N, C-alpha and C positions, 0 to 999 in steps of 0.2 A: 469290471475293470476300473481301477482307481486312477491310474496315471497313464499318460501317453509317453511311454518310455522310448529310448532310442531304437528299439526294435522296429517301430513304425517309420523311422526316418527314411529308410531305403525303399519301403513299400509306397510311400507317399511323398516323394521328393518335392512335388509342386506345392505342398502345404507349408514348407519351411518350418517344420515342427520344433526344431531347436529354438527358433525365434519365438515361436508360440510359447514354449516353456519359459523362456526368459521374460515374456510379457506376463505370464501368470505370476511370476515372482514379483514383478512390479505391481501388479493389481493387489497382491497380498500384503507387500511390505512398503511399497513407496508410492502409494496411489496418488498422493498430492501432487507428484510431478508429471502425471499423465497429461499429455495434450489432448483436448477433446476431440480434435480431428483424427487422431490415432485411434481413439476408442470408437469413433464412428466407423472408420474403416474396418475395424475388427468386427463390429456388430453387423455391418451390412454386407461384407464381402467374405472375410476369413471365417466367420462363424458358419456361414452357409457351406462352405467346403469342409469344414471340420465336422459338421453334422452329417454330410454325406459319407465321410470316412467312417464315422462312428456307426452309422447304419449298416455300412458294408461289413465291418468288423463284428458287430452284434449278430448279424445274420449268419455268421460263420460258427457262432457259439451253439453248443447243444441246448435243446430247450430245457427250461427250468422244471424239473420234475418235483412235484409236491411242494413247490413254493408258494 
């Protein structure tokens, strides 16, 4: 999975994934405007929830055969 598309928005409404996608755009293109406190919240709170979502979704995938 390369992107967290809108398909997951309804499955994980508590994660505010549209906001996360916007934040990703800022990280890639406008990083000099990022408030350090916002980055800290992402790293210490939001990333934990995102990791949990990723583990849940990866567990649903078929095993990688021959990889």
